[in-house]
C-alpha positions in Angstrom: 107.8 97.3 86.7 106.6 100.0 84.7 106.6 98.2 81.6 103.2 98.7 79.6 100.6 95.8 79.1 100.3 95.4 75.2 101.1 92.7 72.6 104.7 93.0 72.8 104.6 92.5 77.1 105.2 88.6 76.9 107.5 88.9 74.2 109.4 91.2 75.9 109.1 89.1 79.6 110.3 86.4 77.3 113.4 88.2 76.1 114.2 88.9 79.7 113.8 85.3 81.3 116.3 83.8 78.6 118.7 86.8 79.1 118.5 85.6 82.4 118.8 81.9 81.9 121.7 82.4 79.7 123.1 84.9 82.4 122.7 82.1 84.8 124.6 79.4 82.8 127.5 82.2 81.6 127.9 82.0 86.1 128.0 78.5 86.5 130.2 77.8 83.3 132.7 81.1 85.0 131.5 81.4 88.1 130.8 85.1 87.4 128.6 87.0 84.8 125.0 87.3 85.5 124.8 90.5 85.3 127.7 91.1 82.5 125.5 89.4 80.4 121.5 89.6 81.2 121.7 93.6 81.8 123.5 95.0 79.1 120.8 92.3 76.7 117.7 93.5 77.9 118.8 97.1 78.1 118.1 96.5 74.4 114.4 96.0 75.1 113.6 98.1 78.5 115.4 100.5 80.5 118.8 100.0 82.0 117.4 100.9 85.4 115.0 98.0 85.2 117.5 95.4 84.0 119.3 96.2 86.9 116.3 96.2 89.2 115.4 92.9 87.1 118.7 90.7 88.5 118.7 92.4 92.0 116.9 88.8 93.8 119.1 86.6 91.8 121.8 88.4 92.2 121.1 88.8 95.9 120.0 85.5 96.4 123.5 83.9 95.0 125.9 85.8 96.2 124.1 85.1 100.2 124.4 81.6 98.9 128.4 81.6 97.9 129.3 83.5 101.2 127.1 81.3 103.3 128.9 78.3 101.2 132.7 79.9 100.7 132.8 83.2 102.4 135.7 84.0 104.9 134.2 87.1 106.3 136.2 87.7 109.0 139.3 87.3 106.8 137.9 89.5 103.8 136.9 92.5 106.4 140.4 92.8 107.6 142.0 92.2 104.1 139.6 94.5 101.9 137.9 96.9 103.9 139.1 99.7 102.3 137.7 98.4 99.1 134.8 97.4 100.5 133.9 100.9 102.2 134.7 102.8 99.4 133.2 100.8 96.7 129.7 101.0 99.6 130.0 104.9 99.9 131.0 105.8 96.0 127.9 103.3 95.1 125.4 105.2 96.3 126.9 108.5 95.1 126.4 106.9 91.6 123.3 105.8 92.1 122.2 109.5 93.2 124.2 111.3 90.3 122.6 109.4 87.4 119.1 110.4 88.6 119.3 112.8 85.9 120.7 111.2 83.1 118.5 109.8 79.9 117.9 106.7 78.8 120.7 107.7 76.1 123.3 108.9 78.1 122.2 105.6 81.1 122.7 103.2 77.6 126.1 105.1 76.7 127.4 104.9 80.7 126.4 101.1 80.4 128.1 100.0 77.1 131.2 102.1 78.7 131.6 99.9 81.6 130.6 96.8 79.1 133.6 97.5 76.8 135.9 97.6 79.9 134.2 94.6 81.1 135.1 92.8 78.2 138.8 94.2 77.8 139.7 93.1 81.0 138.3 89.7 80.5 140.1 89.4 76.8 143.5 90.9 77.5 143.6 89.5 81.7 146.2 92.4 82.8 148.7 91.5 85.0 150.5 93.4 87.8 152.1 92.8 91.2 150.9 94.9 94.4 153.1 95.3 97.0 151.6 94.7 100.5 152.4 98.0 101.9 150.6 99.2 98.9 147.5 97.1 99.0 145.2 99.4 101.2 145.7 102.4 98.8 145.0 100.0 95.7 142.3 98.4 97.6 140.4 101.8 98.1 141.3 102.8 94.7 139.7 99.6 92.9 136.5 100.2 95.3 136.3 103.8 94.0 136.6 103.1 90.6 134.1 99.5 90.7 131.8 101.6 92.6 130.9 104.6 90.2 130.8 101.9 87.0 128.6 99.5 89.9 126.1 102.4 90.7 125.7 103.4 87.3 125.8 100.2 85.5 125.9 97.4 87.5 129.1 96.1 86.1 131.5 96.2 88.9 132.9 92.6 88.4 135.5 92.7 85.9 137.5 95.4 87.4 137.3 93.6 91.0 138.1 90.3 89.9 141.3 91.6 88.0 142.6 93.5 90.9 141.9 90.0 93.2 143.6 87.7 90.5 146.7 90.3 90.7 147.0 89.4 94.3 147.7 85.8 93.5 145.5 85.0 96.2 145.2 80.7 96.3 141.7 79.5 94.9 140.2 79.3 98.2 140.9 82.4 99.4 139.6 84.4 96.0 136.6 82.5 95.9 136.0 82.9 99.6 137.2 87.0 99.1 135.2 87.7 96.5 131.8 86.2 97.6 131.8 88.6 100.5 133.1 91.8 98.2 130.0 90.9 95.6 127.9 90.5 98.0 129.1 94.0 99.8 128.9 95.3 96.0 125.2 94.2 95.2 123.0 95.4 98.7 124.0 99.2 98.7 123.0 99.3 94.8 119.8 97.9 95.3 119.2 99.6 98.5 120.1 102.9 97.3 117.8 102.3 93.8 115.2 101.8 96.2 115.7 105.1 98.3 116.1 107.1 95.1 113.0 105.5 93.6 114.8 104.1 90.7 113.1 100.3 91.7 109.5 99.6 92.5 107.6 96.8 94.2 106.6 95.6 90.6 110.2 95.4 90.2 111.0 93.5 92.9 108.4 90.8 92.4 109.6 90.5 88.9 113.3 89.8 90.4 111.6 87.1 92.6 110.1 85.0 89.6 113.6 85.6 87.8 115.2 83.4 90.3 113.6 80.8 88.5 115.4 81.1 85.0 118.4 81.8 86.9 118.6 79.0 88.8 117.7 76.8 85.3 120.4 78.2 83.9 123.1 77.6 86.4 122.6 74.1 87.0 122.9 74.2 83.1 126.3 76.0 83.0 127.6 73.5 85.7 127.4 70.6 83.4 128.9 72.6 80.6 132.1 73.7 82.9 133.1 70.1 82.3 132.0 69.5 79.0 133.1 72.8 76.5 137.0 74.8 77.0 136.8 77.8 79.3 138.7 79.5 76.8 136.1 78.6 73.9 133.6 79.6 76.2 134.9 83.0 77.2 135.9 84.0 73.3 132.2 83.5 72.4 130.9 85.3 75.3 133.3 88.5 74.3 132.3 88.4 70.6 128.7 88.8 71.7 129.4 91.4 74.4 131.3 93.3 72.1 128.0 93.3 69.7 125.8 94.3 72.2 127.8 97.4 73.4 127.9 98.4 69.8 124.4 98.1 69.7 123.7 100.0 72.9 125.9 102.7 71.5 123.9 103.2 68.5 120.8 102.3 70.0 
């Protein structure tokens, strides 16, 4: 990572580790939310692209683990291939499209994606999609999540809202969304590497980030049984709104 070594370096690293640990705690508590929390918070201190790169290995490792534990690869590919195909293609396009963006412009995109995520999480939109409309709806969700994901890495809430509208059983939901998440992650990081938005240093720091992510994940699993999910979610939403505003006026 191209963070200059200075008297502030250790402080920046500590803040990034704390952000990733809290992201892991949120994922352990709610089942999702690692990039949603860690990327915007770190973007207040380092560039958005560096923040996205820092969570790459923890995100991939956690998604691979989830696919191995819960994933239903055959069912997911058969039912959601329009979503995964369009998402992968548009993610690569979105990374390329934002190459010329300034730090300010990337922060604005990240703030917009964060606000969209907060709105979706707060209002929990409910709608029904007929089976015959599902392929088209899946493709549209793939395009939308790919655009936001390639620019900000925050494609999760859009996909979650769509999956919830399909009224899947708990096992179906977890199994399918784990495969979709993994399919969203690898094109993003591969494109960032190919277009020079991720370096070997980024990967090295990201491997180190597995440690705070795992510590947060373990703590989150314990909190899940002691704290109301609704209370935790409201506190998280309030914090994310503040972060979004800080990114806008940074």
